[in-house]
ROLO-826598 format. One record per residue (C-alpha): residue number from 1; y, z, x. Coordinates in nm, 4 decimals, padded with zeros to 6 digits. Layout:
# ROLO-826598
SITE   num      north         up       east
SITE   NUM          Y          Z          X
...
//
This chain:
# ROLO-826598
SITE   num      north         up       east
SITE     1    10.7665    11.9138    10.7709
SITE     2    10.4761    11.7797    10.5686
SITE     3    10.3321    12.0192    10.3117
SITE     4    09.9618    12.0440    10.2356
SITE     5    09.8859    11.9773    09.8707
SITE     6    09.7216    12.2522    09.6633
SITE     7    09.6204    12.2037    09.3031
SITE     8    09.8276    12.3946    09.0506
SITE     9    09.6605    12.3843    08.7117
SITE    10    09.9526    12.5230    08.5149
SITE    11    10.1970    12.2626    08.6490
SITE    12    09.9414    11.9891    08.5899
SITE    13    09.9220    12.0699    08.2198
SITE    14    10.2989    12.0982    08.1940
SITE    15    10.3303    11.7507    08.3425
SITE    16    10.0621    11.6170    08.1109
SITE    17    10.2571    11.7599    07.8180
SITE    18    10.5837    11.5866    07.9055
SITE    19    10.3955    11.2647    07.9699
SITE    20    10.3263    11.2452    07.5985
SITE    21    10.6843    11.1293    07.5689
SITE    22    10.6459    10.8648    07.8378
SITE    23    10.7482    10.5062    07.7819
SITE    24    10.4783    10.2481    07.7331
SITE    25    10.4457    09.9050    07.8874
SITE    26    10.5812    09.7432    07.5725
SITE    27    10.8888    09.9664    07.5642
SITE    28    10.9660    09.9095    07.9307
SITE    29    10.9323    09.5330    07.9061
SITE    30    11.2410    09.5352    07.6865
SITE    31    11.4488    09.7403    07.9301
SITE    32    11.6455    09.4606    08.1000
SITE    33    11.3133    09.3172    08.2136
SITE    34    11.3005    09.5730    08.4933
SITE    35    10.9281    09.6304    08.4627
SITE    36    10.6903    09.4261    08.6742
SITE    37    10.3504    09.4528    08.5115
SITE    38    10.1367    09.4446    08.8240
SITE    39    09.8329    09.6651    08.8738
SITE    40    09.9026    09.9538    09.1120
SITE    41    09.6417    10.0928    09.3472
SITE    42    09.5210    10.3801    09.1310
SITE    43    09.3920    10.5750    09.4308
SITE    44    09.7358    10.6129    09.5889
SITE    45    09.9294    10.9174    09.4711
SITE    46    10.3039    10.8971    09.5379
SITE    47    10.5065    11.1992    09.6416
SITE    48    10.6777    11.2359    09.3039
SITE    49    10.3430    11.2857    09.1317
SITE    50    10.2622    11.5868    09.3472
SITE    51    10.4643    11.8293    09.1381
SITE    52    10.2376    12.1201    09.2348
SITE    53    10.3739    12.0857    09.5883
SITE    54    10.7473    12.0560    09.5386
SITE    55    10.8258    12.2333    09.2095
SITE    56    10.7928    12.5764    09.3745
SITE    57    11.0662    12.4660    09.6172
SITE    58    11.2985    12.3951    09.3226
SITE    59    11.2530    12.7097    09.1154
SITE    60    11.5763    12.9051    09.0938
SITE    61    11.7651    12.6308    09.2816
SITE    62    12.0518    12.4094    09.1728
SITE    63    11.9199    12.0598    09.2321
SITE    64    12.0765    11.7220    09.3121
SITE    65    11.8689    11.4042    09.2921
SITE    66    11.9149    11.0634    09.4573
SITE    67    11.7358    10.8286    09.2205
SITE    68    11.7152    10.4937    09.0460
SITE    69    11.4788    10.3250    08.8009
SITE    70    11.1869    10.3521    09.0474
SITE    71    11.2070    10.7318    09.0629
SITE    72    10.9180    10.7990    08.8266
SITE    73    10.6108    11.0156    08.7865
SITE    74    10.3144    10.7963    08.6969
SITE    75    10.0511    10.8742    08.4367
SITE    76    09.9097    10.5305    08.5120
SITE    77    10.0661    10.2066    08.6309
SITE    78    10.2278    10.1288    08.2941
SITE    79    10.2984    10.4773    08.1547
SITE    80    10.5365    10.7051    08.3375
SITE    81    10.8325    10.9381    08.3020
SITE    82    11.1515    10.9308    08.5031
SITE    83    11.1695    11.2039    08.7665
SITE    84    11.5028    11.3328    08.6335
SITE    85    11.3753    11.3495    08.2760
SITE    86    11.0559    11.5229    08.3897
SITE    87    11.2332    11.7881    08.5945
SITE    88    11.4803    11.8608    08.3167
SITE    89    11.1864    11.8970    08.0738
SITE    90    11.0286    12.1452    08.3149
SITE    91    11.3499    12.3526    08.3099
SITE    92    11.4408    12.2703    08.6683
SITE    93    11.8160    12.3217    08.7065
SITE    94    11.9169    11.9625    08.7827
SITE    95    12.2943    11.9515    08.8273
SITE    96    12.3844    11.6050    08.9574
SITE    97    12.2397    11.2581    09.0076
SITE    98    12.3397    11.0231    09.2916
SITE    99    12.2723    10.6512    09.2474
SITE   100    12.2296    10.3802    09.5160
SITE   101    12.3052    10.0070    09.5081
SITE   102    12.2169    09.8554    09.1667
SITE   103    12.2896    10.1864    08.9921
SITE   104    12.0872    10.4676    08.8368
SITE   105    11.9082    10.2395    08.5908
SITE   106    11.8891    09.9528    08.8407
SITE   107    12.0709    09.6751    08.6542
SITE   108    12.3771    09.6100    08.8717
SITE   109    12.4090    09.2953    09.0840
SITE   110    12.3505    09.3113    09.4588
SITE   111    12.6666    09.4355    09.6275
SITE   112    12.8356    09.5039    09.2935
SITE   113    13.0727    09.8008    09.2798
SITE   114    12.9024    10.0758    09.0780
SITE   115    13.1215    10.3389    08.9155
SITE   116    13.0537    10.7082    08.8593
SITE   117    12.9403    10.7996    08.5119
SITE   118    12.7275    11.0204    08.2883
SITE   119    12.3590    10.9721    08.2096
SITE   120    12.3375    10.9165    07.8340
SITE   121    11.9913    11.0710    07.8028
SITE   122    12.0454    11.3947    07.9958
SITE   123    12.4231    11.4284    08.0052
SITE   124    12.4096    11.4739    08.3815
SITE   125    12.6976    11.3467    08.5954
SITE   126    12.6111    11.0418    08.8066
SITE   127    12.7873    10.9851    09.1379
SITE   128    12.7691    10.6315    09.2717
SITE   129    12.6797    10.5768    09.6361
SITE   130    12.7705    10.2104    09.6096
SITE   131    13.1262    10.2334    09.4835
SITE   132    13.4300    10.3948    09.6423
SITE   133    13.2062    10.5747    09.8898
SITE   134    12.8534    10.5349    10.0216
SITE   135    12.8309    10.8962    10.1341
SITE   136    12.8443    11.2031    09.9077
SITE   137    13.1565    11.4094    09.9625
SITE   138    13.1604    11.7826    10.0254
SITE   139    13.3127    11.8282    09.6813
SITE   140    13.0331    11.6305    09.5149
SITE   141    12.7725    11.8476    09.6864
SITE   142    12.9363    12.1757    09.5867
SITE   143    12.7135    12.3926    09.3729
SITE   144    12.3889    12.2404    09.5017
SITE   145    12.1183    12.4389    09.6777
SITE   146    11.8772    12.1536    09.7438
SITE   147    11.8622    11.7730    09.7236
SITE   148    11.5783    11.5330    09.6376
SITE   149    11.5556    11.1713    09.7547
SITE   150    11.3116    10.9528    09.5616
SITE   151    11.3610    10.5748    09.5766
SITE   152    11.1095    10.2927    09.6221
SITE   153    11.1901    10.0863    09.9320
SITE   154    11.0513    09.7467    10.0393
SITE   155    11.0627    09.7885    10.4169
SITE   156    11.3400    09.5427    10.5118
SITE   157    11.6381    09.6541    10.7202
SITE   158    11.9076    09.4910    10.5062
SITE   159    11.7666    09.6394    10.1847
SITE   160    12.0301    09.9093    10.1564
SITE   161    11.8287    10.2056    10.0279
SITE   162    11.7548    10.3189    10.3843
SITE   163    12.1278    10.3147    10.4604
SITE   164    12.1784    10.5381    10.1564
SITE   165    11.9074    10.7657    10.2968
SITE   166    12.1042    10.7932    10.6225
SITE   167    12.4217    10.8994    10.4442
SITE   168    12.2352    11.1495    10.2268
SITE   169    12.0783    11.3059    10.5358
SITE   170    12.4176    11.3132    10.7053
SITE   171    12.5902    11.4856    10.4132
SITE   172    12.3062    11.7333    10.3632
SITE   173    12.3092    11.8228    10.7324
SITE   174    12.6863    11.8722    10.7345
SITE   175    12.6720    12.0947    10.4264
SITE   176    12.3530    12.2844    10.5162
SITE   177    12.1614    12.1575    10.2133
SITE   178    11.7856    12.1069    10.2577
SITE   179    11.6481    11.7680    10.1538
SITE   180    11.3126    11.6891    09.9941
SITE   181    11.1927    11.3310    10.0415
SITE   182    10.9343    11.2203    09.7852
SITE   183    10.7572    10.9441    09.9727
SITE   184    10.6290    10.6126    09.8345
SITE   185    10.4252    10.3336    09.9997
SITE   186    10.5965    10.0426    10.1699
SITE   187    10.4771    09.7113    10.0172
SITE   188    10.5723    09.5406    10.3463
SITE   189    10.4382    09.8233    10.5587
SITE   190    10.1526    09.6328    10.7196
SITE   191    10.3596    09.4796    11.0005
SITE   192    10.6728    09.4949    11.2162
SITE   193    10.8700    09.1753    11.2773
SITE   194    11.2099    09.0129    11.3180
SITE   195    11.5140    09.0591    11.5388
SITE   196    11.6256    09.4105    11.6281
SITE   197    11.9729    09.5182    11.5175
SITE   198    12.2353    09.5108    11.7902
SITE   199    12.4844    09.7973    11.7921
SITE   200    12.7901    09.5715    11.7634
SITE   201    12.6583    09.4341    11.4329
SITE   202    12.6022    09.7644    11.2545
SITE   203    12.6942    09.7685    10.8857
SITE   204    12.5591    09.8999    10.5561
SITE   205    12.3083    09.6119    10.5845
SITE   206    12.1743    09.7697    10.9030
SITE   207    12.2760    10.0968    11.0629
SITE   208    12.0202    10.1546    11.3383
SITE   209    11.8393    09.9582    11.6144
SITE   210    11.5286    09.8685    11.4189
SITE   211    11.3642    09.5289    11.3552
SITE   212    11.4328    09.3380    11.0367
SITE   213    11.0902    09.4496    10.9072
SITE   214    11.0302    09.8063    11.0279
SITE   215    10.6865    09.8911    10.8856
SITE   216    10.7750    10.2456    10.7794
SITE   217    10.7969    10.4408    10.4555
SITE   218    11.1125    10.6228    10.3504
SITE   219    10.9594    10.9502    10.4713
SITE   220    10.8658    10.8096    10.8099
SITE   221    11.2087    10.6534    10.8506
SITE   222    11.3744    10.9868    10.7651
SITE   223    11.1745    11.1446    11.0473
SITE   224    11.2917    10.8708    11.2832
SITE   225    11.6578    10.9221    11.1889
SITE   226    11.6216    11.2905    11.2725
SITE   227    11.4038    11.2470    11.5796
SITE   228    11.6179    10.9773    11.7381
SITE   229    11.9342    11.1786    11.6659
SITE   230    12.0969    10.8907    11.4804
SITE   231    12.3156    11.1158    11.2660
SITE   232    12.6708    11.1786    11.3989
SITE   233    12.6871    11.4109    11.6979
SITE   234    12.3087    11.4347    11.7024
SITE   235    12.2923    11.6655    11.4006
SITE   236    11.9657    11.6854    11.2091
SITE   237    11.8897    11.7150    10.8417
SITE   238    11.6491    11.9835    10.7230
SITE   239    11.3911    11.7631    10.5548
SITE   240    11.0656    11.8342    10.3747
SITE   241    10.8536    11.5242    10.3154
SITE   242    10.6034    11.5107    10.0316
SITE   243    10.3714    11.2372    10.1624
SITE   244    10.1643    10.9901    09.9622
SITE   245    09.7958    11.0659    09.9297
SITE   246    09.5222    10.8116    10.0038
SITE   247    09.7636    10.5628    10.1606
SITE   248    09.7521    10.3837    10.4960
SITE   249    09.9780    10.1104    10.6292
SITE   250    09.7114    09.8436    10.6109
SITE   251    09.6807    09.8841    10.2333
SITE   252    09.8456    09.6310    10.0019
SITE   253    10.0643    09.7957    09.7386
SITE   254    10.1946    09.6451    09.4165
SITE   255    10.5060    09.7825    09.2491
SITE   256    10.4980    09.8592    08.8776
SITE   257    10.8779    09.8633    08.8512
SITE   258    11.1262    09.6218    09.0041
SITE   259    11.2892    09.8006    09.2972
SITE   260    11.6034    09.5967    09.2221
SITE   261    11.6875    09.3303    08.9629
SITE   262    11.6123    09.0337    09.1881
SITE   263    11.2717    09.1413    09.3187
SITE   264    11.0627    09.0771    09.0070
SITE   265    10.7078    09.0678    09.1459
SITE   266    10.4777    09.0920    09.4474
SITE   267    10.5492    08.7363    09.5590
SITE   268    10.9242    08.7950    09.5769
SITE   269    10.8760    09.1208    09.7666
SITE   270    10.6453    08.9572    10.0217
SITE   271    10.8853    08.6649    10.0669
SITE   272    11.1963    08.8824    10.0799
SITE   273    11.1878    08.9481    10.4586
SITE   274    11.2004    08.5702    10.5157
SITE   275    11.4127    08.4460    10.2255
SITE   276    11.6501    08.7420    10.2425
SITE   277    11.8132    08.5746    10.5413
SITE   278    11.9428    08.3066    10.3023
SITE   279    12.1717    08.5771    10.1598
SITE   280    12.3853    08.5289    10.4704
SITE   281    12.4070    08.1535    10.4190
SITE   282    12.5499    07.9188    10.1575
SITE   283    12.1982    07.8531    10.0226
SITE   284    12.0830    08.0025    09.6931
SITE   285    11.7601    08.2057    09.7205
SITE   286    11.6618    08.1904    09.3557
SITE   287    11.9284    08.4212    09.2160
SITE   288    12.0305    08.3040    08.8719
SITE   289    11.6720    08.2004    08.7902
SITE   290    11.3544    08.3871    08.6958
SITE   291    11.2094    08.3119    09.0412
SITE   292    11.4358    08.5167    09.2661
SITE   293    11.3296    08.5056    09.6338
SITE   294    11.0543    08.2591    09.5444
SITE   295    11.2622    07.9431    09.5901
SITE   296    11.5702    07.8261    09.7739
SITE   297    11.8133    07.5409    09.7342
SITE   298    12.1685    07.4098    09.7533
SITE   299    12.3594    07.0981    09.6417
SITE   300    12.4013    06.9931    10.0058
SITE   301    12.0301    06.9884    10.0953
SITE   302    11.8845    06.6392    10.1315
SITE   303    11.7387    06.5302    09.7942
SITE   304    11.5079    06.2811    09.9648
SITE   305    11.3217    06.5538    10.1532
SITE   306    11.3977    06.8525    09.9290
SITE   307    11.2642    06.7171    09.6017
SITE   308    11.2341    07.0431    09.4069
SITE   309    11.5400    07.1006    09.1886
SITE   310    11.6815    07.3846    08.9810
SITE   311    12.0168    07.4992    08.8463
SITE   312    12.1190    07.8657    08.8941
SITE   313    12.2764    08.0246    08.5878
SITE   314    12.4098    08.3693    08.5052
SITE   315    12.1367    08.6157    08.4120
SITE   316    12.0788    08.9908    08.4032
SITE   317    12.0139    09.0039    08.7775
SITE   318    12.3019    08.7872    08.8937
SITE   319    12.6232    08.7249    08.7046
SITE   320    12.7644    08.4901    08.9672
SITE   321    12.4799    08.3328    09.1676
SITE   322    12.5570    08.0892    09.4464
SITE   323    12.6057    07.7347    09.3116
SITE   324    12.6127    07.8556    08.9541
SITE   325    12.5583    07.5638    08.7125
SITE   326    12.5112    07.3209    09.0059
SITE   327    12.1962    07.1204    09.0652
SITE   328    12.0272    07.2521    09.3795
SITE   329    11.7730    07.0706    09.5948
SITE   330    11.5194    07.2830    09.7756
SITE   331    11.1678    07.4176    09.7762
SITE   332    10.9496    07.6155    09.5339
SITE   333    10.7532    07.8955    09.7046
SITE   334    10.6288    08.0788    09.3967
SITE   335    10.2680    07.9819    09.4659
SITE   336    10.2548    07.9768    09.8461
SITE   337    10.0179    08.2135    10.0219
SITE   338    10.2155    08.4791    10.2101
SITE   339    10.0605    08.6467    10.5137
SITE   340    10.1734    08.9666    10.6814
SITE   341    10.4775    08.8618    10.8784
SITE   342    10.8200    08.7133    10.8284
SITE   343    10.8800    08.3462    10.8985
SITE   344    11.1813    08.1359    10.9929
SITE   345    11.0246    07.8075    10.8891
SITE   346    11.2067    07.7854    10.5563
SITE   347    11.5525    07.8646    10.6873
SITE   348    11.4990    07.6240    10.9805
SITE   349    11.3776    07.3545    10.7405
SITE   350    11.6754    07.4055    10.5114
SITE   351    11.9216    07.3860    10.8019
SITE   352    11.7610    07.0721    10.9399
SITE   353    11.7720    06.9103    10.5952
SITE   354    12.1373    06.9912    10.5262
SITE   355    12.3473    06.6818    10.4664
SITE   356    12.6490    06.8740    10.5971
SITE   357    12.5491    07.1486    10.8387
SITE   358    12.9010    07.2904    10.8426
SITE   359    12.8339    07.4158    10.4898
SITE   360    12.5190    07.6084    10.5797
SITE   361    12.6062    07.9349    10.7534
SITE   362    12.8368    08.2066    10.6310
SITE   363    12.8761    08.3277    10.9875
SITE   364    12.9751    08.6894    10.9279
SITE   365    12.7257    08.7356    10.6467
SITE   366    12.4368    08.5810    10.8330
SITE   367    12.5022    08.7874    11.1455
SITE   368    12.5060    09.1067    10.9369
SITE   369    12.1738    09.0189    10.7757
SITE   370    12.0107    08.9097    11.1012
SITE   371    12.1581    09.2033    11.2950
SITE   372    12.2370    08.9689    11.5821
SITE   373    12.4661    08.6716    11.6456
SITE   374    12.2033    08.4936    11.8540
SITE   375    11.9687    08.3941    11.5703
SITE   376    12.2200    08.1531    11.4168
SITE   377    12.2833    07.9969    11.7576
SITE   378    11.9109    07.9531    11.8171
SITE   379    11.8602    07.7845    11.4806
SITE   380    12.1607    07.5555    11.5375
SITE   381    12.0341    07.4616    11.8837
SITE   382    11.7026    07.3384    11.7413
SITE   383    11.4739    07.6037    11.8891
SITE   384    11.1315    07.6236    11.7285
SITE   385    11.0222    07.9265    11.5306
SITE   386    10.7625    08.0139    11.7941
SITE   387    11.0217    08.0052    12.0728
SITE   388    11.2677    08.2156    11.8731
SITE   389    11.0080    08.4762    11.7815
SITE   390    10.8967    08.5001    12.1442
SITE   391    11.2449    08.6293    12.2323
SITE   392    11.1924    08.9248    11.9948
SITE   393    10.8622    09.0433    12.1370
SITE   394    10.9863    09.2832    12.4039
SITE   395    11.2115    09.4623    12.1550
SITE   396    10.9311    09.4764    11.8980
SITE   397    10.6912    09.6285    12.1495
SITE   398    10.9489    09.8931    12.2439
SITE   399    11.0186    09.9762    11.8805
SITE   400    10.6486    10.0125    11.7973
SITE   401    10.6152    10.2767    12.0689
SITE   402    10.9051    10.4746    11.9229
SITE   403    10.7800    10.4195    11.5671
SITE   404    10.4393    10.5636    11.6543
SITE   405    10.6016    10.9059    11.7042
SITE   406    10.7074    10.9231    11.3395
SITE   407    10.4192    10.7688    11.1482
SITE   408    10.2637    10.9808    10.8757
SITE   409    10.0151    10.7138    10.7731
SITE   410    09.8028    10.5259    11.0256
//
């Protein structure tokens, strides 16, 4: 259900009041470098900012929140308050916080085990959804009347926030807890591309038969999960979506806050659908540098053709990057022009320029990222990018028809 937005003057002034305590650009730049100082589209209003719409749904309710460092209410693109802090300041009865991969404050490595804890600022208990369990237990949901999901996604199947969304919807449906989804734009929402996940390769890196780049927001994807009956036994979650205002899928969107430690800027986010496939190989994709997902390299790539070099080292986004402290040969993509679409040209080029091709693929990992075992075989066989992408087209066309049933933004 999508609610119409009505102006509520009292709530507006309450929000303006708590914004006086918001962090500034300078303060955020010192917070583990998680802030990406890129100008947002000021005309787009994210779901979290529409407090006049969803606060009435929270009054008198015991609230749980699925959140990370991107779960903020903006005053402008560099001044904002965290959703949890804002709701607590407005005397909403927030009881528990649930955190996805990278943790509540967003500073854990990719795939790193994240433990439960307590939020220092609010004293609220934090339950990790990337530790012992990826799904909230019945016991963890006890005492909650309603749940909020507010996380910035980047529109790529193996970016695990949409898998967390699935498990939240599943748990809420099983425990009869309504779910509010505060929607945010998809910075890769202008296109659909890549191989479609095959059922036998389901994992936390891909749970449903969607292309690698799905072209949907979190809210739209939640509608698809419900509509396609992807939850166990066809159950459905009672969801209320607070949509973005003034947003369409053909709009570019810059993120003011890193959605995860290794996506530092627009360039990395645009390149992520293509370079993210390197995560399933033995090639470093810029982790351990300040140019994550803007370069790639490995010691076994041919130095005569791959003349760009760098040495990955431990940093705040990656304690143990691939080929740590080893000289890597590869390619710098930090200044390339990125169009709407994913490309295989860099992973094909890297494979073809490997001095020992047996070192290239981490078979299980690559298959999980690709969602299919055939892509590796096609690359190894020497197929061109155009020929490989042609094999995806029928599945992409079918998905776009299904996707059209759940789009909120045209």
